[in-house]
N, C-alpha and C positions, 0 to 999 in steps of 0.2 A: 636722579633716583626716578621722578616723577614721569620722565622722559622714556626711561626705559621700562616703567609700569604700564605704561600708554602702548606703548610698541608690543608688548607682549598681551594685553587686553585687546589690541589688534586685532593681532593674530589670532587668538583663539577664537575671535567672531569669526574673523575669516575660514579659519578651519570649521567650524560648526555650517557656514552657508554651504561651503564645500561638501559635507557630508549629506547635507541635506537635498542641496541638488541631484547629487549622485543618487539618494535615496531614491526620490519621487524619479527617476529618470529609469530605475531599474524597472524588467516586469515582474508586476506581482503576481504572487504565487499561490493558488487557492487555500483554503485550508485546509488541512488533511479530515478527511473526516472516517478516517476507519485505523485503527491500531491490530497489527498482524503480527504476533509471535511465535516463536518457537517453545513448544513446551515441554517436548520430547524428543532427542537426536538418540536412535539408534541403531547399530549394526544389522545388516540384511545377512541373517543366519543364509550358507553356503554362497555371498558374493561380498568380498570384501571391497570392491571398488563403490558400493553403493547402502544408501544408508534409507532409514524409513524416519521421517520428521512427520510429527503431531502439530498443528498451526492453532493456535487461538487467532479467531481474527471477532474481531468488536466492527459495527460498522452504527455510528449514529444515525439517528431518524433523517431522513431526505439524505443520509450521504451513499459515496457508492466508493466502491472500489475499481481502480482504473481496470482497464483492459492490459491483459497480461499472458505472460505463457509459462511453464514450469519445462525444467529440462528432464520432466519422470511424469509418471501419472499422479492425477490427482484427483483420490475419492474422497466426500466430505456430506456433513450431514449441518441442517440448522437446528441449533437449541433451541434460539428465544428467538422470536418475529417471523418475517416474510421477506424474504428478498425477490428480485428478480434476477436469473442466471442468462446472462449475458453472451450469447457464444458468435462468435464472429459465421457470417452468413446465413445463420437459422432466427427463428424469432423467439423477440425473449420467454424466456417459462419461468414460469412461479414456482418456487420451493419452499413450503412454512415447517414451520417447528416441529420437527419426526420425521422427516421429511429428506432423501438423500440425493447426490447428484456424482455423476464420474466425469473427467476431462484425462482423456488419454495424452498422452506425451506431446507437446507442441503446439495443442488445442490454446488457440486467442479467445479469452474468457474475463468475462469481469463479474463486479455484483453492483445493484441496488438494493437499497434499503425502502420498501416498500409500505412499510409500516409505522405505526403511530410511534414506537417505541424503539431501543437498539436493540439491531440483531447480534445473533450471538450464531459462530459458524465455527465446526473442527473439523478440518483437512488436514488429509494423510497425504503424505508426497513420499513416492517412492523413488529417488536420485541421485545421482552420481554425486560419492563423496566430495566435497570443497568444490561445486559446482554452484553458482549463483541458485539460488532455490527460487526465484522469482528474477522475471525479466519482463520488461515493459514491453506492450507489444508497439511495432513500428509501423509506424499510420502509409498509408496507400498512398 
C-alpha cells in the first residue's frame, strides 16, 4: 500500500514538472490591453447580404489595438480619451474625444491610447453577413 502511494505521488510530481517545463517553453502572449465587442448588429436596408455592426472599443492607458482590417467600411468616433490612429503607409494621426475617423474596406489600421486614462471608441462597420468582422493584418 505504501509503495503504491509513493508511486502515485512520484507520478504526480513528474506530471507537474512536465507541465511546468512546457509552460516555460511556450511563447508568452502579450497581455490584451483592449476590449472590443459588438453592441448592435442590424440588417442593412435594401441589401440582405450586408449588416451594420456598432462596436464598442475600450483601450487601457498605454494600450493598443493591433493592426487589422475589416471586410467593409469602418467609421468611428472617440468618446473618451485620445488615441493615435495608425494607418499603414501614413503618419500617425491623433484623434481626441468628440472627433471622428473613417477607414475604407481593407485599410490596414490600428489604435494606440496616448492619453492618461482609458480611451473609448465607437465604431460602425458595414460588412458582409457572416464574414469575420476583424482580420489581423498580415505582416510584410
